[in-house]
Backbone as JSON Lines, residues from 0, in Angstrom:
{"i":0,"aa":"M","n":[5.56,-5.08,15.57],"ca":[5.11,-3.74,16.71],"c":[3.9,-3.92,17.33]}
{"i":1,"aa":"N","n":[3.71,-4.17,18.6],"ca":[2.5,-4.04,19.61],"c":[1.27,-2.79,19.73]}
{"i":2,"aa":"P","n":[0.2,-3.78,19.23],"ca":[-0.76,-2.56,19.51],"c":[-0.85,-1.02,20.55]}
{"i":3,"aa":"N","n":[-0.56,-1.74,21.82],"ca":[0.17,-0.44,22.53],"c":[1.27,0.68,21.84]}
{"i":4,"aa":"A","n":[2.36,-0.16,21.51],"ca":[4.05,0.52,21.14],"c":[2.83,1.64,20.15]}
{"i":5,"aa":"F","n":[2.19,0.73,18.79],"ca":[1.59,2.27,17.79],"c":[0.97,3.05,18.39]}
{"i":6,"aa":"E","n":[0.07,2.47,19.18],"ca":[-0.47,4.36,19.51],"c":[0.39,4.81,20.03]}
{"i":7,"aa":"D","n":[1.82,4.42,21.52],"ca":[2.29,5.72,22.27],"c":[3.19,6.0,21.12]}
{"i":8,"aa":"A","n":[3.62,5.58,19.49],"ca":[4.38,6.18,18.37],"c":[3.09,7.45,17.33]}
{"i":9,"aa":"I","n":[1.88,6.91,18.19],"ca":[0.43,7.84,16.97],"c":[0.58,9.27,17.94]}
{"i":10,"aa":"T","n":[0.27,8.66,19.65],"ca":[1.12,9.99,20.22],"c":[1.28,11.08,20.25]}
{"i":11,"aa":"K","n":[3.25,10.05,19.92],"ca":[3.9,10.8,19.68],"c":[4.33,11.63,18.32]}
{"i":12,"aa":"L","n":[3.62,11.41,17.67],"ca":[3.18,12.32,15.72],"c":[1.95,12.73,16.4]}
{"i":13,"aa":"E","n":[1.12,13.41,17.03],"ca":[0.16,14.05,17.35],"c":[0.82,15.87,16.4]}
{"i":14,"aa":"Y","n":[1.59,15.79,16.44],"ca":[2.36,17.2,15.58],"c":[1.88,16.89,14.15]}
{"i":15,"aa":"L","n":[1.51,15.55,13.42],"ca":[0.92,15.47,12.31],"c":[-0.37,15.01,11.76]}
{"i":16,"aa":"V","n":[-1.21,15.23,13.13],"ca":[-2.51,15.46,13.18],"c":[-3.31,16.51,13.19]}
{"i":17,"aa":"R","n":[-2.57,17.55,13.95],"ca":[-3.71,18.87,13.62],"c":[-4.39,19.28,12.6]}
{"i":18,"aa":"K","n":[-5.94,19.89,12.71],"ca":[-6.28,19.65,11.77],"c":[-5.98,21.23,10.89]}
{"i":19,"aa":"A","n":[-6.52,20.83,9.45],"ca":[-5.49,20.92,8.82],"c":[-6.44,21.29,7.27]}
{"i":20,"aa":"D","n":[-7.14,22.37,6.76],"ca":[-7.78,22.49,5.43],"c":[-6.89,21.81,4.36]}
{"i":21,"aa":"V","n":[-7.24,20.48,3.8],"ca":[-7.02,20.42,2.66],"c":[-7.15,20.01,1.27]}
{"i":22,"aa":"K","n":[-8.83,21.09,1.69],"ca":[-9.34,21.93,0.31],"c":[-8.58,22.34,-0.85]}
{"i":23,"aa":"T","n":[-7.4,23.08,-0.36],"ca":[-6.2,24.2,-1.01],"c":[-4.67,22.95,-1.25]}
{"i":24,"aa":"E","n":[-4.53,23.2,-2.66],"ca":[-3.49,23.0,-3.05],"c":[-2.1,22.92,-1.87]}
{"i":25,"aa":"P","n":[-1.84,24.07,-1.01],"ca":[-0.85,23.84,-0.04],"c":[-1.73,22.82,0.89]}
{"i":26,"aa":"G","n":[-2.93,22.84,0.93],"ca":[-3.38,21.39,2.04],"c":[-3.11,19.99,2.44]}
{"i":27,"aa":"R","n":[-3.49,20.07,0.35],"ca":[-3.56,18.7,-0.18],"c":[-1.79,18.28,0.62]}
{"i":28,"aa":"N","n":[-1.06,19.24,0.24],"ca":[0.73,18.9,-0.15],"c":[0.64,18.2,1.52]}
{"i":29,"aa":"E","n":[0.07,19.38,1.87],"ca":[0.67,18.7,4.1],"c":[-0.1,17.48,4.57]}
{"i":30,"aa":"L","n":[-1.18,16.95,3.21],"ca":[-1.92,15.35,3.94],"c":[-1.13,14.94,3.75]}
{"i":31,"aa":"L","n":[-0.22,14.84,2.53],"ca":[0.44,14.06,2.17],"c":[1.69,13.71,2.29]}
{"i":32,"aa":"M","n":[2.73,15.11,2.87],"ca":[3.83,14.74,3.89],"c":[3.36,14.58,4.86]}
{"i":33,"aa":"R","n":[2.18,14.65,5.84],"ca":[2.2,13.53,6.97],"c":[1.58,12.11,6.78]}
{"i":34,"aa":"A","n":[1.44,12.1,5.56],"ca":[1.2,10.03,5.76],"c":[2.55,9.97,4.88]}
{"i":35,"aa":"R","n":[3.09,10.56,4.19],"ca":[4.5,9.97,3.96],"c":[5.17,9.68,5.79]}
{"i":36,"aa":"N","n":[5.46,10.87,6.46],"ca":[5.93,10.87,7.27],"c":[5.5,9.47,8.38]}
{"i":37,"aa":"L","n":[4.61,9.71,8.46],"ca":[3.65,8.46,9.03],"c":[4.52,6.9,9.13]}
{"i":38,"aa":"A","n":[3.84,7.02,7.54],"ca":[4.84,5.98,7.01],"c":[6.3,5.36,7.35]}
{"i":39,"aa":"A","n":[7.15,6.45,7.14],"ca":[8.08,6.63,7.5],"c":[8.51,6.18,8.86]}
{"i":40,"aa":"T","n":[7.55,6.36,9.79],"ca":[7.87,6.53,10.81],"c":[7.37,5.38,11.47]}
{"i":41,"aa":"L","n":[7.13,4.94,11.21],"ca":[5.92,3.22,11.76],"c":[6.28,2.36,10.68]}
{"i":42,"aa":"L","n":[6.86,1.6,9.5],"ca":[6.81,0.58,9.26],"c":[8.07,0.27,9.03]}
{"i":43,"aa":"D","n":[8.77,-1.24,9.43],"ca":[9.57,-1.67,8.75],"c":[10.44,-0.93,7.6]}
{"i":44,"aa":"Q","n":[11.9,-1.13,7.13],"ca":[11.98,-0.9,6.01],"c":[11.75,-2.21,5.08]}
{"i":45,"aa":"Y","n":[11.66,-2.77,4.79],"ca":[11.18,-3.14,3.81],"c":[9.88,-3.21,3.29]}
{"i":46,"aa":"V","n":[8.04,-3.26,4.52],"ca":[7.13,-2.58,4.11],"c":[7.24,-1.33,3.59]}
{"i":47,"aa":"L","n":[8.16,0.37,3.95],"ca":[8.34,1.18,4.03],"c":[8.67,0.83,1.97]}
{"i":48,"aa":"F","n":[10.03,-0.08,2.24],"ca":[10.35,-0.15,0.18],"c":[9.39,0.03,-0.52]}
{"i":49,"aa":"H","n":[9.06,-1.14,-0.28],"ca":[7.47,-1.46,-1.02],"c":[7.02,-0.41,-1.02]}
{"i":50,"aa":"T","n":[6.7,0.11,-0.02],"ca":[5.42,1.74,-0.02],"c":[5.5,2.75,-1.27]}
{"i":51,"aa":"K","n":[6.88,2.26,-0.45],"ca":[7.52,3.9,-1.93],"c":[7.68,3.54,-2.91]}
{"i":52,"aa":"I","n":[7.4,2.04,-3.69],"ca":[7.88,1.71,-4.85],"c":[5.82,1.81,-5.55]}
{"i":53,"aa":"V","n":[4.9,1.48,-4.6],"ca":[3.45,1.89,-4.83],"c":[3.11,3.01,-5.29]}
{"i":54,"aa":"V","n":[4.27,3.87,-4.51],"ca":[3.96,5.2,-4.36],"c":[4.24,6.01,-5.6]}
{"i":55,"aa":"S","n":[5.49,5.51,-6.01],"ca":[5.87,6.0,-7.0],"c":[5.6,5.59,-8.32]}
{"i":56,"aa":"I","n":[4.19,4.22,-8.22],"ca":[3.74,3.32,-10.06],"c":[2.08,4.23,-9.69]}
{"i":57,"aa":"V","n":[1.73,4.9,-8.46],"ca":[0.35,5.68,-8.37],"c":[1.31,6.55,-8.85]}
{"i":58,"aa":"K","n":[1.38,7.91,-8.98],"ca":[3.01,8.77,-9.48],"c":[3.29,8.75,-10.97]}
{"i":59,"aa":"E","n":[3.53,7.65,-11.66],"ca":[3.44,7.12,-12.96],"c":[2.18,7.35,-13.35]}
{"i":60,"aa":"R","n":[1.91,6.43,-12.77],"ca":[-0.44,6.02,-13.55],"c":[-1.38,7.98,-13.17]}
{"i":61,"aa":"G","n":[-0.36,8.42,-13.17],"ca":[-1.33,9.92,-12.88],"c":[-1.97,10.02,-11.92]}
{"i":62,"aa":"G","n":[-1.76,8.89,-10.59],"ca":[-2.53,9.3,-9.09],"c":[-2.93,10.42,-9.17]}
{"i":63,"aa":"D","n":[-3.56,11.12,-8.45],"ca":[-4.41,12.57,-7.65],"c":[-3.49,12.27,-6.1]}
{"i":64,"aa":"K","n":[-3.98,13.45,-5.49],"ca":[-3.08,13.1,-4.32],"c":[-3.3,12.52,-2.97]}
{"i":65,"aa":"I","n":[-4.86,11.7,-3.12],"ca":[-5.55,11.66,-2.46],"c":[-5.21,9.9,-2.18]}
{"i":66,"aa":"D","n":[-5.2,9.77,-3.66],"ca":[-4.34,8.48,-4.82],"c":[-2.88,7.71,-3.76]}
{"i":67,"aa":"E","n":[-2.15,9.38,-3.14],"ca":[-0.6,9.11,-3.36],"c":[-0.54,8.66,-1.29]}
{"i":68,"aa":"V","n":[-1.88,10.05,-1.0],"ca":[-2.29,9.27,0.36],"c":[-2.71,8.27,0.48]}
{"i":69,"aa":"A","n":[-3.44,7.51,-0.79],"ca":[-3.43,6.23,-0.1],"c":[-2.78,4.92,-0.05]}
{"i":70,"aa":"A","n":[-1.44,5.5,-0.97],"ca":[-0.37,4.93,-1.75],"c":[0.53,4.71,-0.01]}
{"i":71,"aa":"W","n":[0.54,5.84,0.57],"ca":[1.26,5.77,1.75],"c":[0.56,5.04,2.49]}
{"i":72,"aa":"L","n":[-0.56,5.35,2.68],"ca":[-1.1,4.73,4.2],"c":[-1.44,3.39,3.48]}
{"i":73,"aa":"H","n":[-1.71,2.6,2.93],"ca":[-2.06,1.62,1.92],"c":[-1.28,0.1,3.36]}
{"i":74,"aa":"D","n":[-0.6,0.03,3.7],"ca":[-0.23,-1.3,4.69],"c":[0.06,-0.48,6.03]}
{"i":75,"aa":"I","n":[-0.07,0.54,6.29],"ca":[0.03,1.01,7.8],"c":[-0.61,-0.11,8.79]}
{"i":76,"aa":"G","n":[-0.85,-0.25,8.74],"ca":[-2.02,-1.66,9.63],"c":[-1.23,-2.89,10.05]}
{"i":77,"aa":"R","n":[0.37,-2.86,9.52],"ca":[1.83,-3.31,9.14],"c":[2.52,-3.33,10.07]}
{"i":78,"aa":"A","n":[2.27,-1.95,10.37],"ca":[2.78,-1.65,12.05],"c":[2.62,-2.24,12.77]}
{"i":79,"aa":"V","n":[1.33,-2.72,12.92],"ca":[0.75,-3.29,14.54],"c":[0.77,-5.12,14.32]}
{"i":80,"aa":"V","n":[0.34,-5.5,12.97],"ca":[-0.41,-7.23,12.43],"c":[0.27,-7.77,11.19]}
{"i":81,"aa":"D","n":[0.33,-8.04,10.38],"ca":[0.35,-8.9,9.35],"c":[-0.5,-9.15,8.79]}
{"i":82,"aa":"K","n":[-0.97,-10.19,9.03],"ca":[-2.62,-10.89,9.24],"c":[-3.3,-10.2,9.94]}
{"i":83,"aa":"G","n":[-4.86,-9.58,8.96],"ca":[-5.41,-8.93,9.48],"c":[-4.99,-7.42,9.64]}
{"i":84,"aa":"H","n":[-3.76,-6.46,8.51],"ca":[-3.16,-5.6,8.59],"c":[-4.34,-4.4,7.9]}
{"i":85,"aa":"R","n":[-5.31,-4.95,6.9],"ca":[-5.89,-4.02,6.22],"c":[-6.87,-3.34,6.94]}
{"i":86,"aa":"E","n":[-7.58,-4.12,7.77],"ca":[-8.21,-3.64,8.67],"c":[-8.03,-2.62,9.4]}
{"i":87,"aa":"V","n":[-6.92,-3.55,9.98],"ca":[-6.32,-1.98,11.45],"c":[-5.98,-1.33,10.48]}
{"i":88,"aa":"G","n":[-5.18,-1.06,9.74],"ca":[-4.72,0.12,9.08],"c":[-6.27,0.75,8.32]}
{"i":89,"aa":"A","n":[-7.08,0.29,8.73],"ca":[-8.62,1.2,7.3],"c":[-8.96,1.77,8.7]}
{"i":90,"aa":"A","n":[-9.08,1.04,9.78],"ca":[-10.37,1.18,11.6],"c":[-8.95,2.61,11.77]}
{"i":91,"aa":"W","n":[-7.62,1.97,11.52],"ca":[-7.17,3.43,12.53],"c":[-6.8,4.85,11.45]}
{"i":92,"aa":"A","n":[-6.4,4.49,10.13],"ca":[-6.64,5.43,8.85],"c":[-7.82,6.25,9.61]}
{"i":93,"aa":"E","n":[-8.9,5.86,9.69],"ca":[-10.62,6.2,9.42],"c":[-10.47,7.16,10.12]}
{"i":94,"aa":"K","n":[-10.04,7.36,11.74],"ca":[-10.25,7.83,12.91],"c":[-8.64,9.49,12.43]}
{"i":95,"aa":"W","n":[-8.11,9.15,11.56],"ca":[-6.95,9.4,11.28],"c":[-7.25,10.3,10.56]}
{"i":96,"aa":"L","n":[-8.1,10.24,9.81],"ca":[-8.27,11.07,8.05],"c":[-9.63,12.23,8.79]}
{"i":97,"aa":"K","n":[-10.15,11.53,10.16],"ca":[-11.23,12.76,10.6],"c":[-10.92,14.26,11.05]}
{"i":98,"aa":"K","n":[-9.16,14.43,11.19],"ca":[-8.65,15.38,12.23],"c":[-8.6,15.96,10.4]}
{"i":99,"aa":"F","n":[-8.82,15.6,9.41],"ca":[-8.62,16.92,7.98],"c":[-9.83,17.1,7.68]}
{"i":100,"aa":"Y","n":[-9.44,18.29,6.81],"ca":[-11.12,18.74,6.38],"c":[-10.98,18.54,4.62]}
{"i":101,"aa":"I","n":[-10.87,16.82,4.85],"ca":[-11.51,16.57,3.43],"c":[-12.85,15.83,3.45]}
{"i":102,"aa":"T","n":[-13.44,15.56,2.38],"ca":[-14.84,15.04,1.83],"c":[-14.79,13.06,2.18]}
{"i":103,"aa":"D","n":[-15.91,13.62,2.5],"ca":[-16.41,12.38,3.25],"c":[-16.54,11.36,1.72]}
{"i":104,"aa":"E","n":[-16.17,11.33,0.3],"ca":[-15.83,10.78,-0.25],"c":[-14.28,9.92,-0.54]}
{"i":105,"aa":"E","n":[-14.03,11.08,-0.62],"ca":[-12.08,10.89,-0.05],"c":[-12.02,10.52,0.83]}
{"i":106,"aa":"V","n":[-12.22,10.57,1.77],"ca":[-11.76,9.14,2.89],"c":[-12.33,8.12,2.45]}
{"i":107,"aa":"E","n":[-13.33,7.88,1.96],"ca":[-13.94,6.24,1.54],"c":[-13.16,6.33,-0.07]}
{"i":108,"aa":"R","n":[-12.26,7.01,-0.53],"ca":[-11.24,6.24,-1.76],"c":[-10.47,6.22,-0.49]}
{"i":109,"aa":"I","n":[-9.44,6.67,-0.05],"ca":[-8.73,6.55,0.68],"c":[-8.66,4.43,1.54]}
{"i":110,"aa":"L","n":[-10.3,4.7,2.42],"ca":[-10.03,3.53,2.84],"c":[-10.48,2.39,2.18]}
{"i":111,"aa":"D","n":[-11.24,2.98,0.91],"ca":[-11.48,1.17,-0.01],"c":[-9.79,1.17,-0.52]}
{"i":112,"aa":"G","n":[-9.21,1.76,-0.67],"ca":[-7.4,1.59,-1.38],"c":[-7.39,0.61,0.02]}
{"i":113,"aa":"I","n":[-7.45,0.56,1.32],"ca":[-6.18,0.05,2.31],"c":[-7.18,-1.53,1.84]}
{"i":114,"aa":"R","n":[-8.28,-0.97,2.38],"ca":[-8.99,-2.34,2.76],"c":[-9.12,-3.09,1.65]}
{"i":115,"aa":"N","n":[-9.2,-2.99,0.47],"ca":[-9.3,-3.5,-0.95],"c":[-8.07,-4.37,-1.07]}
{"i":116,"aa":"H","n":[-7.15,-3.88,-1.22],"ca":[-5.69,-3.5,-1.74],"c":[-5.09,-5.8,-1.54]}
{"i":117,"aa":"G","n":[-4.45,-6.39,-2.36],"ca":[-4.28,-7.65,-2.02],"c":[-5.91,-8.61,-1.66]}
{"i":118,"aa":"T","n":[-6.57,-8.7,-2.49],"ca":[-7.53,-9.04,-1.35],"c":[-8.46,-10.08,-2.0]}
{"i":119,"aa":"K","n":[-9.43,-10.42,-2.41],"ca":[-10.48,-10.5,-3.56],"c":[-11.68,-9.96,-3.97]}
{"i":120,"aa":"D","n":[-11.67,-9.36,-3.26],"ca":[-13.02,-7.9,-3.2],"c":[-12.9,-6.98,-4.07]}
{"i":121,"aa":"E","n":[-13.79,-6.92,-4.91],"ca":[-13.89,-5.17,-5.53],"c":[-13.72,-4.33,-4.9]}
{"i":122,"aa":"P","n":[-12.94,-3.46,-5.33],"ca":[-12.56,-1.93,-4.7],"c":[-13.48,-1.3,-5.7]}
{"i":123,"aa":"K","n":[-14.6,-0.48,-4.99],"ca":[-15.31,0.79,-5.2],"c":[-15.29,1.42,-6.42]}
{"i":124,"aa":"T","n":[-14.83,2.27,-5.91],"ca":[-14.05,3.99,-6.0],"c":[-12.3,3.6,-7.36]}
{"i":125,"aa":"K","n":[-12.17,4.72,-7.56],"ca":[-11.18,5.09,-9.03],"c":[-9.47,4.44,-7.66]}
{"i":126,"aa":"T","n":[-9.48,4.77,-6.43],"ca":[-8.55,5.11,-5.76],"c":[-8.23,3.49,-5.16]}
{"i":127,"aa":"G","n":[-8.97,2.71,-4.85],"ca":[-9.14,1.23,-4.81],"c":[-8.62,0.59,-5.51]}
{"i":128,"aa":"K","n":[-9.66,0.88,-6.62],"ca":[-8.72,-0.21,-7.97],"c":[-7.58,-0.06,-8.44]}
{"i":129,"aa":"L","n":[-6.81,0.85,-8.51],"ca":[-6.25,1.59,-8.98],"c":[-4.6,1.13,-8.05]}
{"i":130,"aa":"L","n":[-5.56,0.88,-5.88],"ca":[-3.88,0.96,-5.28],"c":[-4.44,-0.94,-5.16]}
{"i":131,"aa":"K","n":[-5.38,-1.5,-5.71],"ca":[-5.11,-2.86,-6.08],"c":[-4.08,-3.46,-7.1]}
{"i":132,"aa":"L","n":[-4.46,-2.37,-7.85],"ca":[-3.51,-3.29,-9.22],"c":[-2.1,-2.21,-8.93]}
{"i":133,"aa":"V","n":[-1.71,-1.49,-8.66],"ca":[-0.05,-0.46,-8.26],"c":[0.33,-1.44,-7.23]}
{"i":134,"aa":"D","n":[-0.31,-1.87,-5.8],"ca":[0.5,-3.03,-5.12],"c":[0.41,-4.18,-5.7]}
{"i":135,"aa":"A","n":[-0.42,-5.39,-6.02],"ca":[0.14,-6.01,-7.27],"c":[1.24,-5.52,-8.35]}
{"i":136,"aa":"L","n":[1.22,-4.84,-9.04],"ca":[2.55,-4.7,-9.72],"c":[3.98,-4.67,-8.81]}
{"i":137,"aa":"A","n":[3.36,-3.95,-7.85],"ca":[4.9,-3.05,-7.27],"c":[5.86,-4.19,-7.21]}
{"i":138,"aa":"V","n":[5.69,-5.69,-7.12],"ca":[5.9,-7.04,-6.07],"c":[6.29,-7.84,-7.0]}
{"i":139,"aa":"F","n":[6.6,-7.34,-8.95],"ca":[6.89,-7.67,-10.38],"c":[8.83,-6.92,-10.13]}
{"i":140,"aa":"D","n":[9.32,-6.13,-9.39],"ca":[10.06,-5.21,-9.64],"c":[10.91,-6.47,-9.25]}
{"i":141,"aa":"E","n":[12.25,-7.16,-10.27],"ca":[13.16,-7.56,-10.18],"c":[13.52,-8.29,-8.81]}
{"i":142,"aa":"G","n":[14.1,-7.38,-8.7],"ca":[15.14,-7.08,-7.17],"c":[14.25,-7.73,-5.85]}
{"i":143,"aa":"W","n":[12.69,-6.65,-5.81],"ca":[11.99,-7.39,-4.78],"c":[11.36,-8.46,-4.73]}
{"i":144,"aa":"A","n":[10.89,-8.93,-6.04],"ca":[10.52,-10.11,-6.03],"c":[11.64,-11.55,-5.91]}
{"i":145,"aa":"T","n":[12.76,-11.35,-6.37],"ca":[13.53,-11.69,-6.39],"c":[14.19,-12.18,-4.78]}
{"i":146,"aa":"M","n":[14.04,-11.08,-4.08],"ca":[13.85,-11.52,-2.06],"c":[13.17,-11.75,-2.02]}
{"i":147,"aa":"I","n":[11.55,-11.59,-2.24],"ca":[10.45,-11.87,-1.38],"c":[10.88,-14.12,-1.72]}
{"i":148,"aa":"V","n":[11.07,-14.27,-2.94],"ca":[11.34,-15.84,-3.44],"c":[12.09,-16.77,-2.81]}
{"i":149,"aa":"E","n":[12.66,-15.41,-1.99],"ca":[14.35,-16.31,-1.59],"c":[14.46,-16.34,-0.14]}
{"i":150,"aa":"Y","n":[13.75,-14.66,0.58],"ca":[13.6,-15.33,1.74],"c":[12.65,-16.4,2.01]}
{"i":151,"aa":"H","n":[11.71,-16.69,1.17],"ca":[10.84,-17.5,2.23],"c":[11.22,-19.22,1.46]}
{"i":152,"aa":"R","n":[11.9,-19.13,0.85],"ca":[12.86,-20.81,0.53],"c":[14.04,-20.78,1.1]}
{"i":153,"aa":"R","n":[14.28,-19.57,1.32],"ca":[15.79,-19.87,2.23],"c":[15.59,-19.85,3.78]}
{"i":154,"aa":"W","n":[14.44,-19.32,4.02],"ca":[14.49,-19.16,5.73],"c":[13.09,-19.5,5.78]}
{"i":155,"aa":"E","n":[12.04,-19.95,5.34],"ca":[11.17,-20.6,5.72],"c":[10.51,-22.03,5.29]}
{"i":156,"aa":"G","n":[11.64,-22.09,4.39],"ca":[11.76,-23.56,3.78],"c":[10.06,-23.86,2.91]}
{"i":157,"aa":"S","n":[9.85,-22.45,2.43],"ca":[8.23,-23.0,1.95],"c":[8.38,-21.88,0.72]}
{"i":158,"aa":"D","n":[7.18,-22.43,-0.07],"ca":[7.19,-21.51,-1.78],"c":[5.73,-20.66,-1.75]}
{"i":159,"aa":"A","n":[5.71,-19.88,-0.18],"ca":[4.86,-19.07,0.0],"c":[5.18,-17.7,-1.11]}
{"i":160,"aa":"G","n":[6.74,-17.92,-1.1],"ca":[6.95,-16.3,-2.12],"c":[6.28,-16.7,-3.75]}
{"i":161,"aa":"E","n":[6.5,-17.38,-3.74],"ca":[6.15,-17.49,-5.19],"c":[4.44,-18.1,-5.48]}
{"i":162,"aa":"R","n":[3.51,-18.51,-5.0],"ca":[2.45,-18.35,-4.13],"c":[1.48,-16.88,-4.33]}
{"i":163,"aa":"M","n":[2.85,-16.13,-3.62],"ca":[2.22,-14.53,-3.57],"c":[2.24,-14.53,-4.84]}
{"i":164,"aa":"L","n":[2.93,-14.6,-4.91],"ca":[3.78,-13.49,-6.57],"c":[3.31,-14.44,-7.73]}
{"i":165,"aa":"L","n":[2.3,-15.23,-7.53],"ca":[1.23,-15.82,-8.63],"c":[-0.07,-15.65,-8.34]}
{"i":166,"aa":"K","n":[-0.5,-15.03,-7.1],"ca":[-1.65,-14.45,-6.53],"c":[-1.77,-13.17,-7.08]}
{"i":167,"aa":"K","n":[-0.52,-11.95,-6.89],"ca":[-0.52,-10.86,-7.97],"c":[-0.6,-10.52,-9.06]}
{"i":168,"aa":"F","n":[0.27,-11.81,-9.46],"ca":[-0.08,-11.86,-11.11],"c":[-1.24,-12.13,-12.02]}
{"i":169,"aa":"E","n":[-2.61,-12.77,-11.2],"ca":[-3.87,-13.16,-11.4],"c":[-4.45,-11.21,-11.01]}
{"i":170,"aa":"V","n":[-4.23,-10.77,-10.31],"ca":[-4.58,-10.05,-10.39],"c":[-4.2,-8.39,-11.65]}
{"i":171,"aa":"V","n":[-2.92,-8.41,-11.46],"ca":[-2.17,-7.82,-12.69],"c":[-2.57,-8.58,-13.92]}
{"i":172,"aa":"E","n":[-3.02,-9.75,-14.58],"ca":[-3.64,-10.45,-15.55],"c":[-5.21,-9.79,-15.66]}
{"i":173,"aa":"K","n":[-6.46,-9.74,-14.79],"ca":[-7.25,-9.3,-14.56],"c":[-7.31,-7.75,-15.27]}
{"i":174,"aa":"M","n":[-6.74,-7.08,-14.46],"ca":[-6.68,-5.54,-13.63],"c":[-5.63,-4.74,-15.35]}
{"i":175,"aa":"G","n":[-4.31,-5.31,-14.95],"ca":[-3.88,-4.29,-15.98],"c":[-3.97,-4.84,-17.2]}
{"i":176,"aa":"S","n":[-2.84,-3.64,-17.84],"ca":[-2.22,-3.73,-19.31],"c":[-1.53,-4.44,-19.84]}
{"i":177,"aa":"E","n":[-1.67,-5.5,-21.35],"ca":[-1.18,-5.71,-21.77],"c":[0.55,-5.52,-21.22]}
{"i":178,"aa":"E","n":[1.02,-4.54,-21.32],"ca":[2.17,-3.73,-21.1],"c":[2.84,-4.67,-19.56]}
{"i":179,"aa":"D","n":[1.63,-4.9,-18.67],"ca":[1.9,-4.89,-16.84],"c":[2.01,-6.25,-16.68]}
{"i":180,"aa":"V","n":[1.27,-6.56,-17.94],"ca":[1.26,-8.28,-18.13],"c":[2.22,-8.45,-18.44]}
{"i":181,"aa":"Q","n":[2.94,-8.48,-19.48],"ca":[3.79,-8.89,-20.18],"c":[5.69,-8.75,-19.42]}
{"i":182,"aa":"R","n":[5.73,-7.64,-18.39],"ca":[6.41,-7.26,-17.45],"c":[6.4,-8.42,-16.26]}
{"i":183,"aa":"A","n":[4.6,-8.36,-15.61],"ca":[5.41,-9.51,-14.81],"c":[5.08,-11.3,-14.61]}
{"i":184,"aa":"K","n":[4.89,-11.24,-16.42],"ca":[5.65,-12.39,-16.69],"c":[6.58,-12.67,-16.87]}
{"i":185,"aa":"S","n":[7.7,-11.64,-17.39],"ca":[9.24,-12.16,-17.2],"c":[9.79,-12.25,-16.65]}
{"i":186,"aa":"V","n":[9.48,-11.55,-15.02],"ca":[9.65,-12.13,-13.85],"c":[9.78,-13.14,-13.09]}
{"i":187,"aa":"L","n":[8.93,-13.54,-13.35],"ca":[8.4,-14.9,-13.3],"c":[9.37,-15.84,-14.16]}
{"i":188,"aa":"E","n":[9.15,-16.03,-15.57],"ca":[9.96,-16.41,-16.41],"c":[11.59,-16.6,-15.37]}
{"i":189,"aa":"V","n":[11.89,-15.45,-15.48],"ca":[13.28,-15.01,-15.11],"c":[13.49,-15.36,-13.51]}
{"i":190,"aa":"L","n":[12.37,-15.97,-12.12],"ca":[12.58,-16.68,-11.33],"c":[12.42,-17.86,-11.22]}
{"i":191,"aa":"G","n":[11.73,-18.32,-12.62],"ca":[11.12,-19.67,-12.43],"c":[10.5,-20.51,-12.72]}
{"i":192,"aa":"I","n":[9.32,-19.83,-12.4],"ca":[7.94,-19.91,-11.74],"c":[6.46,-20.54,-12.34]}
{"i":193,"aa":"A","n":[6.82,-21.4,-12.41],"ca":[6.08,-21.81,-13.81],"c":[4.65,-20.48,-13.96]}
{"i":194,"aa":"H","n":[3.33,-20.19,-14.49],"ca":[2.25,-19.18,-14.42],"c":[1.32,-19.95,-15.14]}
């Protein structure tokens, strides 16, 4: 999607961005619903599938509503670009989040998650740390990991899928539990990727 189409899609979704008081539980649910609707509208089916896995792991790990909003928005920049999607997504999300009555600290938690998932940078907030780990864990669904590797092998003739999984494995080793590491190792072994 080109930048103009992205802005057009946002304009068409104005009903999603009217001011809402999200300090109350119903308000937080509305913010979460709007973030989910935005991701479902703007992201392609593969990025949306990954996003849904990220959201489900965030919930499994006891994330709060702000963590869930960050999970829904973490790859929103991919609607426009692949390289640089974190910066584009964070810049757009910052504008979008100003439409809601949430605290600066909550906005920063969401933006930290968007900016720092999948990077070498260290997140500063609990949301950023959770999202960095969960984004890495999400690729270790065996079916999803197989699809990533096979896509790059067959269609691009490259080992980019394996390299991406190994990069994500480093995050899991550094930030995850022993159970997380074992799960990721087992997927790598099934795919024949030395770690």
